[in-house]
MIMAR-246064 format. One record per atom (N, C-alpha, C, O): x, y, z. Coordinates in nm, 3 decimals. Each point is the difference from the previous one (the first is absolute). Layout:
# residues N
X,Y,Z
...
This chain:
# residues 163
-1.182,0.109,1.961
-0.132,0.009,-0.063
0.007,-0.089,-0.123
0.076,0.030,-0.092
-0.152,-0.140,0.086
0.003,-0.095,-0.114
-0.052,0.068,-0.127
-0.090,0.084,0.003
0.150,-0.124,-0.113
-0.047,0.055,-0.127
-0.093,-0.099,-0.068
0.020,-0.121,0.010
-0.116,0.167,-0.073
-0.091,-0.086,-0.079
0.030,0.022,-0.144
0.030,0.111,-0.043
-0.038,-0.219,-0.031
0.022,0.011,-0.142
-0.135,-0.015,-0.060
-0.053,-0.110,-0.009
-0.006,0.224,-0.033
-0.134,0.007,-0.057
0.010,-0.032,-0.151
0.041,0.084,-0.080
-0.079,-0.206,0.044
0.006,-0.044,-0.133
-0.126,0.037,-0.081
-0.113,-0.024,0.044
0.136,0.085,-0.164
-0.119,0.027,-0.083
0.035,-0.053,-0.134
0.110,-0.052,-0.018
-0.200,0.064,-0.077
0.021,-0.049,-0.133
0.113,0.078,-0.070
0.057,-0.049,-0.097
-0.023,0.168,0.145
0.105,0.080,-0.064
0.132,-0.006,0.066
0.097,0.048,-0.060
-0.083,-0.101,0.177
0.126,-0.006,0.067
-0.014,-0.006,0.146
-0.103,-0.041,0.054
0.216,0.084,0.015
0.020,-0.016,0.144
0.017,0.130,0.065
0.080,0.081,-0.048
-0.147,-0.054,0.155
0.020,0.123,0.078
0.035,-0.038,0.141
-0.060,-0.094,0.053
0.153,0.161,0.011
0.053,-0.028,0.123
-0.068,0.102,0.092
0.006,0.121,-0.025
-0.072,-0.170,0.132
-0.058,0.091,0.096
-0.026,-0.081,0.132
-0.011,-0.123,-0.001
0.004,0.199,0.115
-0.034,-0.071,0.119
-0.148,-0.035,0.003
-0.080,0.058,-0.072
0.045,-0.154,0.157
-0.135,-0.043,0.007
-0.098,0.117,0.035
-0.112,0.008,-0.051
0.161,0.081,0.139
-0.082,0.116,0.037
-0.021,0.090,-0.123
-0.111,0.048,-0.024
0.211,-0.026,-0.050
-0.013,0.083,-0.125
-0.092,-0.061,-0.104
-0.072,0.068,-0.073
0.080,-0.201,0.070
-0.094,-0.066,-0.094
-0.142,0.020,0.040
-0.086,0.028,-0.084
0.060,-0.043,0.214
-0.139,0.020,0.048
-0.043,0.146,-0.021
-0.111,0.024,-0.046
0.200,0.075,0.079
-0.033,0.145,-0.021
-0.026,0.023,-0.147
-0.097,0.069,-0.033
0.179,-0.122,-0.059
-0.020,0.018,-0.142
-0.133,-0.055,-0.047
-0.070,0.061,-0.082
0.037,-0.180,0.136
-0.133,-0.067,-0.042
-0.111,0.090,0.056
-0.099,0.023,-0.068
0.113,0.026,0.186
-0.106,0.088,0.055
-0.018,0.130,-0.077
-0.112,0.042,-0.027
0.228,0.022,-0.011
0.000,0.119,-0.075
-0.069,-0.018,-0.136
-0.081,0.081,-0.044
0.120,-0.192,-0.020
-0.065,-0.030,-0.133
-0.148,-0.022,0.012
-0.077,0.040,-0.087
0.037,-0.103,0.196
-0.151,-0.017,0.023
-0.065,0.128,0.026
-0.115,0.016,-0.041
0.178,0.083,0.107
-0.068,0.126,0.030
0.005,0.100,-0.112
-0.077,0.096,0.002
0.163,-0.114,-0.100
0.009,0.101,-0.107
-0.128,0.020,-0.078
-0.032,0.116,-0.028
-0.043,-0.216,-0.010
-0.125,0.022,-0.072
-0.097,0.080,0.089
-0.075,0.083,-0.051
0.075,-0.106,0.178
-0.096,0.074,0.085
0.046,0.147,0.006
-0.083,0.089,0.018
0.209,-0.060,-0.032
0.045,0.140,0.001
-0.014,0.065,-0.137
0.038,0.115,-0.018
-0.090,-0.186,-0.074
-0.024,0.054,-0.128
0.122,-0.009,-0.097
0.002,0.061,-0.107
0.096,-0.136,0.150
0.123,-0.024,-0.082
-0.010,-0.132,-0.072
-0.074,-0.088,0.043
0.143,0.075,-0.147
-0.003,-0.124,-0.084
0.092,-0.099,0.054
0.120,0.025,0.013
-0.176,-0.145,0.021
0.085,-0.109,0.050
0.087,-0.050,-0.116
0.107,-0.057,0.019
-0.159,0.080,-0.140
0.075,-0.054,-0.121
0.135,0.077,-0.012
0.097,-0.060,-0.047
-0.086,0.187,0.086
0.118,0.074,-0.011
0.099,-0.061,0.104
0.116,-0.028,-0.032
-0.163,0.009,0.153
0.082,-0.063,0.103
0.048,-0.141,-0.039
0.117,-0.035,0.020
-0.200,-0.039,-0.072
0.038,-0.133,-0.044
0.101,0.005,-0.111
0.091,-0.082,-0.005
-0.106,0.178,-0.084
0.091,0.021,-0.107
0.138,0.035,0.052
0.101,-0.054,-0.047
-0.095,0.146,0.146
0.128,0.037,0.061
0.065,-0.119,0.068
0.120,-0.021,-0.017
-0.192,-0.056,0.090
0.045,-0.122,0.068
0.051,-0.099,-0.105
0.103,-0.063,0.019
-0.174,0.049,-0.128
0.032,-0.094,-0.106
0.129,0.046,-0.069
0.084,-0.083,-0.034
-0.068,0.216,0.011
0.121,0.048,-0.061
0.119,-0.026,0.088
0.103,-0.046,-0.049
-0.115,0.075,0.181
0.103,-0.024,0.096
0.036,-0.152,0.004
0.118,-0.036,-0.002
-0.218,-0.048,0.008
0.023,-0.142,0.006
0.068,-0.050,-0.128
0.087,-0.087,0.007
-0.125,0.139,-0.122
0.059,-0.041,-0.124
0.145,0.048,-0.007
0.087,-0.079,-0.039
-0.055,0.204,0.075
0.132,0.055,-0.002
0.097,-0.076,0.099
0.109,-0.043,-0.036
-0.155,0.031,0.156
0.082,-0.067,0.104
0.016,-0.148,-0.031
0.102,-0.060,0.032
-0.204,0.000,-0.095
0.009,-0.142,-0.038
0.109,-0.017,-0.106
0.085,-0.089,0.010
-0.089,0.175,-0.112
0.100,-0.015,-0.108
0.138,0.029,0.049
0.094,-0.068,-0.040
-0.076,0.168,0.125
0.138,0.026,0.050
0.047,-0.107,0.097
0.119,-0.033,0.004
-0.212,-0.021,0.076
0.037,-0.111,0.082
0.034,-0.126,-0.075
0.090,-0.074,0.039
-0.163,0.049,-0.146
0.031,-0.120,-0.088
0.142,0.016,-0.061
0.074,-0.098,-0.007
-0.037,0.215,-0.037
0.127,0.018,-0.055
0.111,-0.028,0.103
0.099,-0.068,-0.028
-0.120,0.124,0.150
0.086,-0.026,0.111
0.017,-0.146,0.032
0.110,-0.051,0.019
-0.228,-0.015,-0.014
-0.001,-0.141,0.035
0.071,-0.088,-0.106
0.056,-0.103,0.034
-0.059,0.143,-0.159
0.064,-0.076,-0.104
0.153,-0.002,0.021
0.067,-0.100,-0.026
-0.013,0.215,0.075
0.148,0.002,0.027
0.028,-0.079,0.127
0.107,-0.060,0.010
-0.194,0.058,0.086
0.022,-0.080,0.122
0.002,-0.147,-0.041
0.087,-0.074,0.045
-0.179,0.033,-0.126
-0.005,-0.143,-0.048
0.127,-0.035,-0.076
0.053,-0.110,0.020
0.000,0.202,-0.109
0.122,-0.030,-0.068
0.120,-0.021,0.102
0.084,-0.090,-0.015
-0.082,0.171,0.111
0.103,-0.006,0.106
-0.015,-0.132,0.080
0.100,-0.065,0.032
-0.221,0.027,-0.001
-0.026,-0.122,0.073
0.046,-0.124,-0.086
0.053,-0.097,0.053
-0.074,0.103,-0.178
0.045,-0.111,-0.093
0.151,-0.006,0.006
0.057,-0.107,0.016
0.009,0.224,-0.030
0.148,0.001,0.004
0.054,-0.053,0.129
0.101,-0.071,0.000
-0.167,0.105,0.117
0.044,-0.044,0.129
-0.016,-0.149,0.013
0.087,-0.069,0.053
-0.204,0.018,-0.102
-0.025,-0.139,0.011
0.098,-0.085,-0.089
0.041,-0.111,0.035
-0.008,0.170,-0.145
0.094,-0.073,-0.093
0.137,-0.003,0.064
0.072,-0.096,-0.024
-0.033,0.189,0.099
0.136,0.001,0.061
-0.005,-0.028,0.149
0.082,0.051,0.076
-0.177,-0.131,-0.035
-0.018,-0.052,0.142
-0.007,0.112,0.099
0.070,-0.002,0.101
-0.151,0.097,-0.128
-0.031,0.106,0.096
0.090,0.125,0.003
-0.026,0.097,0.072
0.134,-0.103,-0.154
0.086,0.125,-0.009
-0.014,0.054,-0.143
-0.004,-0.074,-0.099
-0.003,0.204,0.095
-0.010,0.067,-0.131
0.136,0.020,-0.057
0.090,0.045,0.070
-0.069,-0.078,-0.196
0.116,0.030,-0.076
-0.003,0.147,-0.038
-0.095,0.041,-0.067
0.189,0.038,0.105
0.002,0.144,-0.030
-0.010,0.025,-0.149
-0.073,0.089,-0.043
0.147,-0.167,-0.036
-0.001,0.029,-0.139
-0.138,-0.024,-0.063
-0.043,0.075,-0.088
-0.026,-0.181,0.134
-0.130,-0.033,-0.055
-0.115,0.086,0.053
-0.099,0.026,-0.067
0.120,0.019,0.195
-0.104,0.070,0.063
-0.002,0.147,-0.006
-0.095,0.065,0.042
0.207,-0.008,-0.099
0.011,0.148,-0.007
-0.118,0.062,-0.078
-0.064,0.092,0.049
0.038,-0.142,-0.165
-0.105,0.056,-0.087
-0.142,-0.015,0.062
-0.076,0.097,0.001
0.042,-0.213,0.049
-0.133,-0.010,0.068
-0.007,0.094,0.121
-0.103,0.063,0.024
0.211,-0.053,0.052
0.000,0.089,0.114
-0.024,0.145,-0.044
-0.079,0.072,0.060
0.147,-0.031,-0.165
-0.023,0.134,-0.054
-0.144,0.021,-0.044
-0.059,0.107,0.020
0.003,-0.210,-0.082
-0.137,0.001,-0.041
-0.095,0.020,0.123
-0.094,0.078,0.000
0.128,-0.155,0.101
-0.081,0.007,0.130
0.006,0.140,0.056
-0.100,0.056,0.044
0.217,-0.002,-0.046
0.015,0.142,0.057
-0.086,0.095,-0.077
-0.069,0.084,0.058
0.072,-0.097,-0.192
-0.084,0.092,-0.080
-0.146,-0.021,0.017
-0.077,0.095,0.001
0.035,-0.224,0.013
-0.143,-0.035,0.020
-0.046,0.052,0.138
-0.110,0.055,0.013
0.192,-0.074,0.087
-0.039,0.048,0.133
0.002,0.155,0.004
-0.080,0.062,0.070
0.175,0.003,-0.148
-0.004,0.145,-0.008
-0.127,0.048,-0.058
-0.062,0.092,0.054
0.020,-0.152,-0.165
-0.126,0.041,-0.065
-0.119,-0.022,0.089
-0.086,0.088,0.007
0.076,-0.201,0.064
-0.115,-0.024,0.087
0.005,0.100,0.118
-0.104,0.055,0.039
0.223,-0.031,0.020
0.015,0.096,0.108
-0.046,0.142,-0.042
-0.071,0.069,0.072
0.117,-0.029,-0.193
-0.035,0.133,-0.053
-0.152,0.005,-0.016
-0.058,0.102,0.038
-0.007,-0.199,-0.088
-0.143,0.003,-0.022
-0.070,0.007,0.138
-0.093,0.078,0.016
0.137,-0.159,0.083
-0.063,-0.002,0.126
0.016,0.128,0.077
-0.093,0.043,0.068
0.213,0.021,-0.078
0.022,0.125,0.068
-0.084,0.111,-0.060
-0.055,0.082,0.074
0.042,-0.079,-0.207
-0.074,0.106,-0.061
-0.154,-0.025,0.007
-0.077,0.096,-0.014
0.034,-0.214,0.034
-0.147,-0.030,0.000
-0.047,-0.059,0.130
-0.110,-0.056,0.004
0.188,0.065,0.105
-0.043,-0.076,0.119
-0.132,0.056,0.062
-0.079,-0.074,0.057
0.060,0.202,-0.071
-0.130,0.060,0.054
-0.116,-0.038,-0.092
-0.106,-0.044,0.044
0.131,0.064,-0.177
-0.100,-0.029,-0.098
-0.047,-0.138,-0.002
-0.118,-0.029,-0.017
0.217,-0.063,0.034
-0.033,-0.146,-0.002
-0.022,-0.062,0.141
-0.023,-0.120,0.017
0.032,0.215,0.085
-0.022,-0.043,0.137
0.100,-0.114,0.041
-0.039,-0.106,0.050
0.166,0.134,-0.073
0.107,-0.092,0.033
0.060,0.046,0.134
0.038,0.116,0.011
-0.028,-0.201,0.088
0.051,0.037,0.125
0.147,0.047,-0.002
0.082,-0.056,-0.074
-0.050,0.154,0.150
0.138,0.049,0.004
0.097,-0.107,0.042
0.116,0.002,-0.042
-0.160,-0.098,0.127
0.085,-0.108,0.039
0.041,-0.092,-0.118
0.112,-0.050,-0.007
-0.206,0.030,-0.083
0.032,-0.081,-0.117
0.106,0.073,-0.092
0.091,-0.063,-0.053
-0.106,0.191,0.039
0.099,0.076,-0.077
0.141,-0.004,0.061
0.102,-0.017,-0.067
-0.104,0.034,0.202
0.130,-0.003,0.079
0.059,-0.131,-0.010
0.122,-0.008,-0.016
-0.200,-0.101,0.024
0.054,-0.131,-0.011
0.060,-0.030,-0.134
0.107,-0.061,-0.007
-0.172,0.099,-0.095
0.052,-0.017,-0.133
0.126,0.086,-0.017
0.097,-0.047,-0.059
-0.095,0.161,0.106
0.118,0.087,-0.007
0.120,-0.060,0.063
0.110,0.007,-0.054
-0.129,-0.066,0.169
0.106,-0.072,0.073
0.050,-0.119,-0.077
0.120,-0.023,-0.011
-0.218,-0.057,-0.045
0.044,-0.115,-0.080
0.070,0.040,-0.129
0.094,-0.066,-0.043
-0.140,0.172,-0.018
0.067,0.047,-0.119
0.140,0.052,0.024
0.086,-0.012,-0.088
-0.060,0.068,0.205
0.135,0.046,0.038
0.091,-0.121,0.023
0.118,0.002,-0.037
-0.173,-0.106,0.097
0.081,-0.124,0.012
0.030,-0.062,-0.137
0.112,-0.045,-0.023
-0.209,0.041,-0.067
0.021,-0.054,-0.129
0.107,0.077,-0.075
0.082,-0.060,-0.070
-0.082,0.195,0.083
0.103,0.084,-0.064
0.144,-0.036,0.049
0.094,-0.015,-0.078
-0.083,0.002,0.212
0.125,-0.036,0.058
0.052,-0.138,-0.039
0.118,-0.019,-0.027
-0.214,-0.079,0.026
0.038,-0.132,-0.048
0.036,-0.006,-0.143
0.096,-0.069,-0.037
-0.170,0.140,-0.048
0.034,0.003,-0.144
0.131,0.065,-0.024
0.079,-0.043,-0.085
-0.055,0.149,0.160
0.131,0.075,-0.021
0.115,-0.093,0.037
0.098,-0.007,-0.074
-0.107,-0.061,0.181
0.105,-0.091,0.046
0.025,-0.116,-0.105
0.112,-0.029,-0.040
-0.223,-0.031,0.002
0.007,-0.108,-0.097
0.056,0.041,-0.130
0.082,-0.070,-0.059
-0.127,0.186,0.011
0.049,0.043,-0.135
0.146,0.053,0.007
0.073,-0.009,-0.099
-0.030,0.063,0.213
0.139,0.041,0.018
0.085,-0.128,0.004
0.105,-0.006,-0.063
-0.149,-0.093,0.137
0.077,-0.125,0.003
0.004,-0.069,-0.136
0.102,-0.058,-0.037
-0.214,0.064,-0.036
0.002,-0.061,-0.132
0.090,0.073,-0.092
0.067,-0.064,-0.081
-0.060,0.198,0.088
0.087,0.079,-0.085
0.146,-0.035,0.028
0.080,-0.011,-0.093
-0.044,-0.006,0.222
0.136,-0.033,0.040
0.035,-0.145,-0.054
0.107,-0.023,-0.056
-0.201,-0.068,0.075
0.020,-0.134,-0.050
0.026,-0.009,-0.148
0.087,-0.073,-0.048
-0.168,0.152,-0.022
0.004,0.003,-0.143
0.136,0.060,-0.049
0.058,-0.044,-0.099
-0.013,0.146,0.174
0.125,0.068,-0.029
0.116,-0.106,0.020
0.091,-0.011,-0.082
-0.099,-0.061,0.190
0.108,-0.101,0.029
0.001,-0.107,-0.104
0.107,-0.046,-0.040
-0.226,0.005,-0.006
-0.008,-0.109,-0.106
0.068,0.052,-0.124
0.077,-0.069,-0.065
-0.109,0.197,0.032
0.063,0.059,-0.123
0.151,0.003,0.011
0.071,-0.037,-0.094
-0.023,0.079,0.206
0.145,0.010,0.021
0.064,-0.136,-0.002
0.111,-0.014,-0.053
-0.177,-0.089,0.109
0.060,-0.129,-0.004
-0.005,-0.059,-0.140
0.089,-0.077,-0.036
-0.192,0.110,-0.046
-0.013,-0.053,-0.131
0.111,0.068,-0.093
0.048,-0.060,-0.096
-0.012,0.189,0.132
0.105,0.066,-0.078
0.136,-0.029,0.051
0.097,0.043,-0.063
-0.080,-0.116,0.177
0.126,-0.038,0.051
0.053,0.102,0.096
0.113,-0.014,0.045
-0.186,0.117,-0.012
0.051,0.103,0.089
-0.075,0.008,0.132
-0.020,0.109,0.054
-0.021,-0.225,0.001
-0.070,0.001,0.121
0.087,0.035,0.115
0.122,0.004,-0.013
-0.184,0.022,0.130
0.077,0.042,0.117
0.088,-0.115,0.050
0.110,0.023,0.049
-0.158,-0.148,-0.062
0.073,-0.111,0.049
0.082,-0.073,-0.111
0.049,-0.111,0.020
-0.038,0.174,-0.132
0.074,-0.062,-0.109
0.145,0.001,0.032
0.051,0.099,0.052
0.022,-0.213,-0.083
0.139,-0.004,0.029
0.076,0.087,-0.097
-0.038,0.014,-0.116
0.147,0.043,0.164
0.081,0.086,-0.088
0.070,-0.087,-0.100
0.038,-0.114,0.027
-0.022,0.170,-0.143
0.067,-0.075,-0.112
0.148,-0.010,0.031
0.065,0.099,0.035
-0.012,-0.222,-0.047
0.142,-0.017,0.031
0.086,0.066,-0.106
-0.030,-0.001,-0.119
0.143,0.061,0.169
0.090,0.066,-0.092
0.096,-0.108,-0.052
0.057,-0.080,0.075
-0.044,0.083,-0.207
0.096,-0.102,-0.053
0.133,0.058,0.002
0.014,0.122,-0.008
0.091,-0.207,0.020
0.135,0.052,0.001
0.030,0.060,-0.130
-0.052,-0.045,-0.103
0.135,0.146,0.102
0.042,0.072,-0.117
0.145,-0.025,-0.017
0.071,-0.035,0.095
-0.024,0.052,-0.221
0.146,-0.013,-0.029
0.024,-0.138,-0.056
-0.091,-0.081,-0.017
0.229,0.055,-0.012
0.031,-0.124,-0.056
-0.009,-0.112,0.098
0.022,0.019,0.119
-0.055,-0.142,-0.169
-0.011,-0.114,0.081
0.124,-0.085,-0.008
0.008,-0.104,0.065
């Protein structure tokens, strides 16, 4: 089921084309039912603004990672990418939490929440691997700088006694 990105002045809402049509029809029928369309528009505006802000934060970390990947010819350096990956994990976690707690209120499809949940889990795994590798590399660099690295040659014993 294709997702539509319904862009408004306040942000972006993800919904299927059918949900978009149903939402538009519902908003059109509310005044006839004696309900205020302004309240519904305010709810949609709040959802759009919140999701837009959370998505923008997530996108900024993705852009940082893309810049790092481009600078290193398509491969991320674990030392440089650990912090942006951790930021991406936090941003996706915040967006996922919002979508899970407001999916009915904001009319967010369950498929969208499930898709983001799966993507966030992959991001957590990738960030964990990169940061663990970065920590190991940093530890090795410190050991080599202090002369106690794993591959450091043993110090030669000098002969003792009279020559």
